[in-house]
C-alpha positions in Angstrom: 69.7 67.5 -31.0 70.7 64.1 -32.3 74.3 64.3 -30.8 72.8 65.3 -27.4 70.4 62.3 -27.4 73.3 60.0 -28.3 75.3 61.4 -25.4 72.5 61.0 -23.0 72.0 57.4 -24.1 75.8 56.7 -23.7 76.0 58.3 -20.3 72.9 56.4 -19.1 74.5 53.1 -20.2 77.8 54.1 -18.6 76.0 54.9 -15.4 74.5 51.3 -15.3 77.9 49.9 -16.3 79.7 51.7 -13.5 77.2 50.6 -10.8 77.6 47.0 -12.1 81.4 47.2 -12.0 81.4 48.6 -8.4 78.7 46.1 -7.1 79.7 42.9 -9.0 83.0 43.1 -10.8 85.4 45.2 -8.8 87.2 42.1 -7.5 88.1 41.1 -11.0 91.6 41.9 -12.3 91.3 44.9 -14.7 93.1 43.0 -17.5 90.8 39.9 -17.2 87.7 42.2 -17.0 89.0 44.2 -20.1 89.4 40.9 -22.0 85.9 39.9 -21.1 84.5 43.4 -22.0 86.4 43.5 -25.4 85.4 39.9 -26.3 81.8 40.6 -25.5 82.1 43.9 -27.3 83.5 42.2 -30.4 80.6 39.8 -30.6 78.0 42.6 -30.1 79.8 44.8 -32.7 79.8 41.9 -35.3 76.1 41.3 -34.7 75.4 45.1 -35.0 77.5 45.3 -38.2 75.6 42.3 -39.6 72.2 44.0 -38.8 73.4 47.2 -40.5 74.5 45.4 -43.6 71.3 43.3 -43.6 69.3 46.6 -43.6 71.1 47.6 -46.8 73.2 50.3 -45.1 77.0 50.9 -45.5 79.6 50.9 -42.8 81.5 53.8 -44.3 84.9 55.0 -43.3 87.7 57.0 -44.9 90.3 54.9 -46.7 91.8 52.6 -44.1 95.4 53.5 -45.0 94.6 57.1 -44.0 93.2 56.3 -40.6 94.8 53.0 -39.4 97.6 54.7 -37.4 95.0 56.8 -35.6 92.8 53.8 -35.0 95.7 51.9 -33.5 96.6 54.9 -31.3 93.0 55.6 -30.2 92.4 51.9 -29.4 95.6 51.6 -27.4 94.7 54.7 -25.5 91.2 53.5 -24.9 92.5 50.1 -23.6 94.9 51.7 -21.1 92.2 54.3 -20.1 89.8 51.4 -19.4 92.6 49.5 -17.6 93.2 52.5 -15.2 89.5 53.1 -14.9 88.8 49.5 -13.9 91.8 49.6 -11.6 90.2 52.5 -9.7 87.3 50.1 -8.8 89.6 47.1 -8.3 91.6 49.1 -5.7 88.5 50.0 -3.7 87.2 53.1 -5.5 83.5 53.9 -5.1 81.1 54.8 -8.0 80.5 58.3 -6.7 84.2 59.1 -6.6 85.3 57.4 -9.8 82.4 58.8 -11.9 82.9 62.3 -10.4 86.6 62.3 -11.2 85.5 61.3 -14.8 84.0 64.8 -14.9 87.5 66.1 -15.4 87.5 64.6 -19.0 86.7 67.9 -20.7 89.3 69.7 -18.7 92.1 67.2 -19.6 90.8 67.1 -23.2 91.1 70.8 -23.7 94.6 70.8 -22.2 95.6 68.0 -24.7 93.8 69.8 -27.6 95.3 73.2 -27.1 98.9 72.3 -28.3 97.5 70.7 -31.5 94.8 73.1 -32.4 95.7 76.3 -30.7 92.1 76.6 -29.6 91.7 78.2 -26.2 88.7 77.4 -24.0 86.1 80.2 -23.6 85.7 81.9 -20.3 82.4 80.0 -19.8 84.2 76.7 -20.4 86.9 77.7 -17.9 84.2 78.4 -15.4 82.7 74.9 -16.0 86.2 73.4 -15.6 86.5 75.1 -12.2 83.2 73.7 -11.2 84.1 70.2 -12.3 87.4 70.4 -10.3 85.4 71.7 -7.3 82.9 68.9 -7.5 85.7 66.3 -7.6 87.3 67.9 -4.5 84.0 68.0 -2.6 82.9 64.5 -3.4 86.3 62.8 -3.2 86.9 64.6 0.1 83.5 63.5 1.5 84.0 59.9 0.4 87.4 59.6 2.0 86.0 60.3 5.5 
């Protein structure tokens, strides 16, 4: 249940973030906005880490040497993903279209995962992917009128 609650919290925060970006920040260049986001995020992260340490808890990770290449890769991908996401708003994208297209994340993720893990999606998952694609087509088509 805990992972589900974390996901609901994240999606709720992302929803507010997306509405704010569309309403107030879409005219900002994506690189400038990313810089402001990451600078603010660094400050928030440092405060959060300080509070965790102050509470006597550890910020545990595997040995840095084992994960640093993956951290660099994931951070670089996250930066460019955010750049393109913000560019969607900067080029006139609306929150309903942009967030609906984001529903394709599990479809793309399973396509990326298959070559590395050999894990095929279940029939139920494929049905969900089809519904996600259909919702993108319906909402994007409606919004382009």
